Backbone as a ProteinNet text record, in pm:
[ID]
protein_1_A
[PRIMARY]
MKMALTAVVLGLMASSMSVAAETPIYGSQLMTQQERIEHRNKLRAAKTVEERDQVRLQHHEQMQLRAKEKGVTLPDAPPAMGGGQGRGMVGVGGMGPGPGRGANR
[TERTIARY]
7996.3	8153.3	8128.1	8024.1	7978.1	7916.9	7843.4	7768.6	7891	8011.5	8116.4	8186.4	8210.7	8296.4	8199.4	8043.4	7994.6	8004.8	8000.9	8000.6	8146.4	8274.4	8384.6	8413.8	8335.1	8377.8	8229.5	8097.5	8084.7	8117.9	8214.4	8252.6	8391.4	8415.2	8532.8	8515.4	8366.4	8342.8	8285.2	8226.1	8176.6	8233.8	8404.3	8515	8536.1	8588.8	8643.4	8567.9	8410.2	8360.3	8341.8	8332.7	8383.2	8509.3	8600.4	8713.5	8743.1	8637.5	8643.8	8584.7	8457.2	8393.8	8483	8568.8	8631.4	8763.4	8845.7	8970.1	8893.8	9014.7	9028.1	9006.1	8911.5	8912.9	8998.6	9077.6	9187.4	9059.8	9096.6	9014	8878.7	8803.7	8669.6	8612.7	8729	8654.5	8633.7	8643.9	8587.8	8461.2	8434.5	8324.1	8187.4	8080.5	7955.5	7983.7	7852.1	7808.3	7826.5	7760	7691.1	7856.7	7871.4	8021	8131.2	8133.4	8188.1	8176.9	8022.2	7981.7	7969.7	7990.7	8008	8141.6	8245.1	8369.1	8374.2	8344.4	8354.7	8273.3	8209.4	8107	8268.7	8267.2	8354.2	8475.5	8541.6	8659.7	8620.6	8492.8	8418.6	8405.3	8374.1	8323.6	8444.5	8533.8	8685.4	8702	8767.1	8804.7	8927	8996.9	9175.9	9209.1	9355.9	9411.7	9472.1	9459.1	9539.2	9460.7	9266	9151.8	9122	9115.4	9125.8	9233	9393.8	9461.5	9427.8	9339.5	9307.1	9178	9140.2	9013.8	9073.1	9140	9201.7	9296.8	9356.9	9425.4	9351.4	9227.6	9163	9089.2	9024.5	8990.7	9110.3	9206.8	9311.4	9340	9329.7	9321	9238.2	9093.3	8977.3	8983.2	9041.1	9026.2	9143.9	9240.9	9363	9294.5	9210.2	9126.1	9043.9	8974.7	8884.2	8908.5	9057.1	9100.5	9179.7	9252.8	9283.9	9182.6	9054.7	8936.5	8865.7	8887.7	8854.8	8939	9126.9	9230.4	9247.7	9231.5	9296.4	9394.5	9469.2	9572.3	9537.3	9592.8	9619.1	9731.1	9786.6	9895.1	9916.7	10040.8	10062.1	10072.4	10124	10148.6	10001.1	9940.3	9858.1	9905.2	9768.7	9784.6	9827.1	9877.7	9963.6	9872.1	9920.8	9845.2	9848.5	9741.6	9795.3	9773.8	9723.1	9671.2	9621.1	9542	9448.2	9389.1	9346.6	9303.8	9394.2	9519.9	9624.2	9643.2	9743.5	9797.8	9709.3	9610.4	9505	9548.1	9531.4	9572.7	9660.7	9804.8	9955.7	9966.5	10003.8	10009.7	9914.7	9811	9701.9	9690.9	9668.7	9631.6	9463.2	9458.5	9343.6	9283.5	9128.7	9033.9	9114.1	9187.7	9247.3	9280.6	9311.1	9402.9	9523.5	9571.4	9731.2	9834.6	9987.7	10076.7	10035.5	10055.8	10045.2	9954.2	9840.7	9716.1	9567.2	9574.1	9533.9	9551.4	9442.3	9490.2	9618	9634.7	9739.4	9883.6	9902	10066.4	10191.2
8003	7989	8019.8	7943.9	7970.4	8117.5	8154.7	8315.2	8418.9	8356.8	8485.3	8454.7	8370.9	8393.4	8439	8402.5	8489.4	8631.6	8700.9	8825.2	8865.7	8816.9	8872.3	8871.6	8788.1	8766.1	8920.8	8904.4	9063.6	9182.6	9172	9298.9	9357.5	9213.7	9291.3	9286.2	9269.2	9277.8	9410	9442.4	9598.3	9679.6	9645.9	9733.5	9759.5	9631.9	9659.7	9718.6	9711.5	9796	9955.1	10004	10089.2	10197.8	10085.6	10124.8	10170.3	10089	10101.3	10209.3	10261.3	10403.1	10490.2	10507.2	10602.3	10638.3	10525.2	10526.6	10647.1	10765.4	10835.2	10822.6	10901	10870.4	10973.3	10910.8	11037.5	11114.4	11231.5	11347.5	11330.3	11297.3	11320.6	11439.7	11561.4	11675.6	11723	11653.9	11670.3	11571.7	11484.7	11391.9	11399.9	11376	11401.5	11253.8	11286.5	11171.8	11022.1	11055.4	10925.8	10864.9	10961.5	10914.7	10825.2	10903.4	10802.3	10687.3	10645.7	10541.3	10423.8	10467.8	10401.4	10345.4	10462.6	10384	10300.7	10345.3	10209.8	10049	10119.5	9957.2	9919.1	9969.8	9889.6	9829.8	9889.5	9822.9	9744.8	9745.7	9582.6	9494.6	9493.7	9383.4	9360.3	9386.2	9349.9	9229.8	9156	9001.2	9008.9	9010	9037.2	9162.1	9183	9313.3	9335.6	9295.4	9342.3	9441.3	9347.8	9405.1	9558.4	9559.7	9649.5	9782.8	9754.3	9836.2	9906.5	9809.7	9866	9963.6	9935.1	10038.5	10166.3	10171.3	10272.8	10348.3	10306.3	10355.9	10414.7	10370.2	10428.5	10534.9	10548.9	10644.4	10739	10720.1	10811.7	10924.5	10827.3	10878.7	10963.3	10949.7	11005.5	11115.3	11132.2	11256.7	11354.1	11310.6	11399.7	11461.3	11380.1	11480.2	11540.5	11495.9	11594.1	11742.7	11712.5	11848.7	11910.2	11894.9	11962.3	12054.9	11980.3	12082.6	12202.4	12156.5	12264.3	12333.8	12320.9	12435.1	12356.7	12262.7	12206.9	12093.1	12144.7	12034.5	11988.1	11829.7	11664.5	11660.4	11554.3	11516.6	11413.6	11440.8	11344.5	11175	11161.1	10978.6	10935.4	10848.8	10735.7	10685.9	10693.6	10625.4	10472.4	10451	10380.9	10224.2	10112.1	10014.4	9897.4	9786.1	9686.2	9681.7	9760.8	9783.4	9667.6	9595.4	9516.5	9520.9	9409.1	9427.4	9437.3	9418.4	9461.6	9327.7	9348.1	9183.2	9175.5	9227.1	9199.8	9196	9108.5	9161.7	9038	9140.8	9071.3	9077.5	8998.9	8942.3	8947.6	8960.3	8915	8722.3	8681.9	8519.2	8512.3	8387.1	8333.3	8319.5	8236.7	8225.8	8107.5	8008.1	7924.4	7907.5	7854.9	7856.6	7920.9	7894.2	7971.3	7888.9	7930.5	7866.4	7921.3	7814.1	7863.4	7935.6	7896.9	7945.7	7856.3	7765.2	7640.6	7541.6	7440.9	7349	7284.3	7240.4	7172.3	7240.8	7256.3	7314.1	7240.1
12329.8	12255.2	12130.7	12055.6	11898.6	11881.6	12002.4	12003.8	11987.8	12112.4	12111.9	12002.1	11929.6	11780.5	11713.1	11702.3	11605	11600.9	11736.8	11762.4	11718.7	11743.3	11694.4	11586	11452.9	11339.5	11279.3	11346.8	11278	11334.2	11391.1	11470.4	11370.9	11341.3	11234.3	11132.6	11085.2	10947	10940.6	11030.7	11027.9	11044.6	11103.7	11156.5	11001.6	10921.5	10768	10660	10701.2	10619.9	10650.8	10787.8	10829.1	10752	10727	10738.6	10581.1	10511.9	10321.8	10355	10403.1	10364.2	10456.2	10491.6	10572	10456.8	10393.4	10308.1	10218.1	10225.9	10119.6	10001.8	9889.8	9748.7	9679.7	9585.9	9501.4	9426.8	9458.4	9387.7	9437.5	9568.7	9619	9612.1	9601.9	9618.9	9484.8	9363.6	9260.3	9239.1	9293.6	9275.6	9357.8	9270.1	9385.5	9495.8	9570.7	9683.8	9587.1	9518.4	9388.8	9353.5	9307	9200.7	9340	9414.2	9537.6	9619.2	9568.5	9599.7	9514.6	9341.3	9285.8	9295.9	9290.3	9321.1	9415.7	9537.8	9623.6	9605.9	9537.8	9501.9	9422.5	9318.5	9199.2	9267.5	9361.8	9436.7	9514.4	9590.6	9661.6	9587	9436.3	9335.1	9314.1	9275.6	9237.4	9304.8	9224.5	9271.6	9320.1	9240.3	9310	9297.4	9380.3	9437.4	9246.6	9162.1	9073.5	8978.6	9007.3	8971.4	9005.5	9176.2	9230	9202.8	9182.7	9111.3	8971.1	8933.3	8761.1	8792.5	8868.4	8892	8949	9065.2	9099.8	9025	8882.7	8802.2	8710.5	8671.2	8565.4	8661.7	8800.2	8866.6	8863.6	8852.3	8895.2	8778.4	8638.1	8519.4	8476.3	8552.8	8495.1	8612.9	8758.5	8847.3	8783	8701.8	8663.9	8503.5	8458.1	8351.5	8403.8	8501.3	8528.6	8625.8	8692.9	8790.5	8645.4	8567.3	8475.8	8402.9	8360.2	8323.2	8399.5	8520.4	8636.6	8679.9	8652.8	8682.2	8824.9	8865	9015.1	9009.7	9085.3	9115.4	9171.2	9154.6	9202.3	9239	9324.6	9342.7	9220.6	9130.9	9000.6	9036.4	9155.9	9170.4	9243.6	9168.7	9233.1	9348.7	9436.6	9587.5	9561.2	9681.6	9682.9	9686.8	9589.1	9553.2	9594.2	9658.8	9705.5	9829.6	9909.3	10013.6	10080.6	10031.2	10079.8	10207.6	10276.5	10412.8	10523.9	10499	10585.1	10694	10788.3	10845.3	10958.7	10989.5	11076	11214.3	11300.9	11437.3	11497.6	11417.1	11466.7	11637.7	11664.3	11809.9	11894.5	11853.4	11963.2	11963.9	12038.7	12096.7	12052.5	12019.8	11977	12097.2	12115.8	12183.2	12278	12279.2	12349.5	12444.2	12557.8	12654.5	12674.3	12568.9	12536.2	12666	12610.5	12699.4	12824.8	12951.4	13105.5	13146.9	13068.1	13135.4	13124.7	13099.3	13120.7	13221.4	13211.8	13323.6	13284.5	13155.1	13102.4	13092.1	13161.9	13191.2	13199.3
[MASK]
+++++++++++++++++++++++++++++++++++++++++++++++++++++++++++++++++++++++++++++++++++++++++++++++++++++++++

């Protein structure tokens, strides 16, 4: 039971990290690979949603400036803020027997 729970937790951690790595970065076409890594690290280091939003806003302003310098057009609106981790596994039951499945019906 404990090993199964550990496997589930590790699986969820790995999937959340891969999602973060796959999330598009505003203006990424104007960034080097190293800059994208550093930006993601800043987002991961932010302790609150507000801090992450501030990192995103500053990044958005920097990319707008860079785009203007290079003659490239980027969308004016910053990316949606406060996305966070999402709602998780909505509608999925836990690991217990649940109603109607165990010996205690």
